[in-house]
C-alpha positions, 0 to 999 in steps of 0.5 A: 513746435517747441516746449517753452516751459524750460525757457527762463521768463526773464534773463538779465543782461548785466550792466554796461557803460557803452550805450543802451541795448540795440538788439538781441540774438538767440541761439536756442540750441546752445541756450545763449543770448547775444546783446548789442550794447552799441560799441560791444557785443555781449554773450550770456547764457540763458541764466544770465551768466556772463560768457564774454564780450567783444569791444573796441568798436568806434562805430554803432553796432545795431540790430543783430541776428543769429543764423542757425545754419552757420552759427554766426551772428550778423549785425549792422555796423555804422561809422559816421560823423553825425550826432550819433557817431560823434557821441560814440567817438567822444565817449571813446576819446577818438577822432573822426572816422571815415563814413562807412557802413558794414554788416559785421559777422561774429564767430560767437563760439570764439567769444570766451572771455570779457574784453575781447577786441573786435580788430585784434582777436579774430572774432569779427569780420565785416562786409562793406555796403556801398549802396548805403554809404552812397545814399548816406553821403549823397544828395538827391535831385531836389538838393536834399542831403542823405538820399531817402533820408538815409542815416545809415542802417540798423534793423537786420533779419534773416529769413525768406523772401516775401511771397517766395516758397523756395526755402532760400535764406536772405539777409534783409538790412533796413536803413536808418532814416532821419526824423524830418517832418519837413521832407516828403521823400522819407516816409518809406522804410528802405530795406535792402536784400543780400545773400548772407553767404555773399556777406560772409564771403566778402567779410574781412577783418576791419581796421578802424584807421583804414576802412576797407571796401571789401564787399562793395560789388555785392549784388542787392535788391531794394524794397520799400514799406510805406509806414510814414517817417519814423525816428531813425528808421527800423531799429530792429527787424525780425522774421516771425515764422509762426505768423509769417511776418517781418516785425519792424520795430521803430521809435515812433515818428513825429509826422501828425498825418501818420499813425506813428505806431511802434511796430509795423509788419511786413506780410511775408506771404505776399510778393512785393509790388512795383508801384509809385513811391509817395513823395518821390516825384513819380519814382517807382519801387518794389513795395512790401505789403503791410500786414495787420497786427492789432490796429489799422489807422482809419485815415491812412489805412496803414496797419501796425501794432500797439506793442511798445517794445522790440526797438531794443531787441526782439527774437522770434523763437517759433511756435509751441505745441498749440501753434502760439508764437513765442519771443524773447524781447528786450525791456531795456533799463539804466542804473548807476552802473550803466545800461542793461536789459531784461529779456522777457519771454513773450507770446502772441496775443490777438488783442495786444499782438505780444504779451509777456508770459506770466 
């Protein structure tokens, strides 16, 4: 249990011209926040004082997680030549890159000044994810490009295996999924599970001119969550130990037959179940159980929450002395100087799922 009375209610990130906030990670012990601003990692203290940044990326840095057990920051990192990737390359006056997907690993303690370089300053390593790369480049048996609608990866979370009580810590990595109302095979969130120690052991310095494949043989497992198609899949994933759920924050989907909530929840108390995957021609997969937040769709039975933030960053902080879960949540913004976010202290609420602490 924690006392959140000395946690700032708002923390302003500062303005950055590199793209909107993609995720936040919080080191409560050292009172530090990390922000992913698309092509750079930014570090501030709880008072919003700028402590340093790591840039030079030609790929998309997405959802990030601070792992308290080793003090490292883990995040999804995409290099690709679709609309998102081309936009990043154009902003950086760069040519095409090799399509490849990684988990980036940052040593946050070494981030001590602004403008540090991800390739040159010994701050970042990365482990290659072959399964994601294969699905992004692949074509399924029906001739559809991008298997399972895979646009790469975004949401990441560190936490327990749902239904397990062995105390083990896993890294969960969510596919980005293209929005496509005409496909029927893209209505599940796809979630890979890795051992974060394998990621760390296989992570190597990266050269964006010659992408390494270290980590290609790492073991993983694949799981599914039936939510309906969402726009770019799970943007941010985070484990909430106080409520024992994984929060999947998304950009709402466009298929009218689904409820299209902004957040779905995985019930971490229940083991995944092998069952047919809707829209996959009888294919089966291990599926997580969705938990009810503050709403359930009567037509489909799909539960979720109506809380509309978290897709640009959410970090569970644990529970207070009354057992109420608290969070830091990104409320992103823009101005003439670039992109920013105001991180707000929030708490659990039965009616709205999460509300800001006033």
